[in-house]
C-alpha positions in Angstrom: -101.5 100.8 -9.1 -104.0 100.8 -6.4 -103.4 97.1 -5.6 -99.7 97.7 -4.9 -100.6 100.8 -2.8 -103.2 98.8 -0.9 -100.7 95.9 -0.2 -98.1 98.4 1.0 -100.7 100.2 3.2 -101.9 96.9 4.7 -98.4 95.6 5.3 -97.3 98.9 6.9 -100.2 98.9 9.2 -99.6 95.2 10.0 -96.0 95.9 11.0 -97.3 98.4 13.6 -100.0 96.1 14.9 -101.2 92.6 13.9 -104.7 93.4 15.2 -107.0 96.3 14.3 -109.9 97.8 16.2 -113.2 98.0 14.3 -112.8 101.7 13.9 -109.2 101.4 12.6 -110.2 98.7 10.2 -113.0 100.8 8.8 -110.7 103.8 8.5 -108.0 101.7 6.7 -110.6 100.1 4.4 -111.9 103.6 3.4 -108.4 104.9 2.9 -107.4 102.0 0.7 -110.8 101.8 -1.2 -111.4 98.3 0.2 -114.3 96.8 2.1 -114.1 96.2 5.9 -114.4 92.5 5.2 -111.5 92.6 2.7 -109.2 94.3 5.3 -110.4 91.9 8.0 -109.6 88.8 5.9 -106.3 90.2 4.8 -105.2 90.7 8.4 -106.4 87.1 9.3 -104.5 85.7 6.4 -101.4 87.7 7.2 -101.4 86.6 10.8 -101.7 83.0 9.6 -98.8 83.5 7.3 -96.8 84.9 10.2 -97.6 81.9 12.4 -96.5 79.5 9.6 -93.3 81.5 9.2 -92.5 81.2 12.9 -93.2 77.5 12.9 -90.9 77.0 9.9 -88.2 78.9 11.7 -88.6 76.6 14.7 -88.2 73.6 12.4 -85.1 75.1 10.9 -83.5 75.6 14.3 -83.9 71.9 15.0 -82.1 70.8 11.8 -78.7 69.6 12.7 -76.6 69.3 9.6 -72.9 69.7 8.6 -74.2 72.0 5.9 -75.2 75.5 6.5 -79.0 76.0 6.0 -79.7 78.0 2.9 -83.2 79.0 1.9 -83.3 79.6 -1.8 -85.3 82.8 -2.5 -87.7 81.0 -4.8 -88.2 77.9 -2.7 -90.3 77.6 0.4 -88.8 76.3 3.7 -90.0 72.8 3.1 -88.3 72.7 -0.4 -85.2 74.2 1.0 -85.0 71.5 3.7 -85.4 68.9 1.0 -82.6 70.5 -0.9 -80.4 70.6 2.2 -81.1 66.9 2.9 -80.3 66.0 -0.7 -77.0 67.9 -0.5 -76.2 66.2 2.8 -76.7 62.8 1.2 -74.4 63.8 -1.7 -71.7 64.6 0.9 -72.2 61.3 2.7 -71.9 59.4 -0.6 -68.7 61.3 -1.5 -70.3 63.0 -4.5 -69.9 66.5 -3.1 -67.1 68.0 -1.1 -67.7 68.5 2.6 -68.0 72.0 3.9 -64.6 73.5 4.7 -62.7 71.2 2.3 -61.2 72.3 -1.0 
């Protein structure tokens, strides 16, 4: 499908540049059989997603825990942080072995 090809084309272009000129946007929209507005909105949403990802990474860097941070592939960063805090409390309660102990 065309949806997968469009997503790939948009993402590939985004990796080269997060901003498109009006001419580039029109050319990309035409090549992907999308409207100019659809491409414009996709890039706006993708930049927003990238900003949120960067903010989440900053939050992760501030987490100080004896456990290594692990982001589950199906959980978002917030859920992963909740999981990490839960595991940390289990270690503190003695219900889970501390890292590095057997």
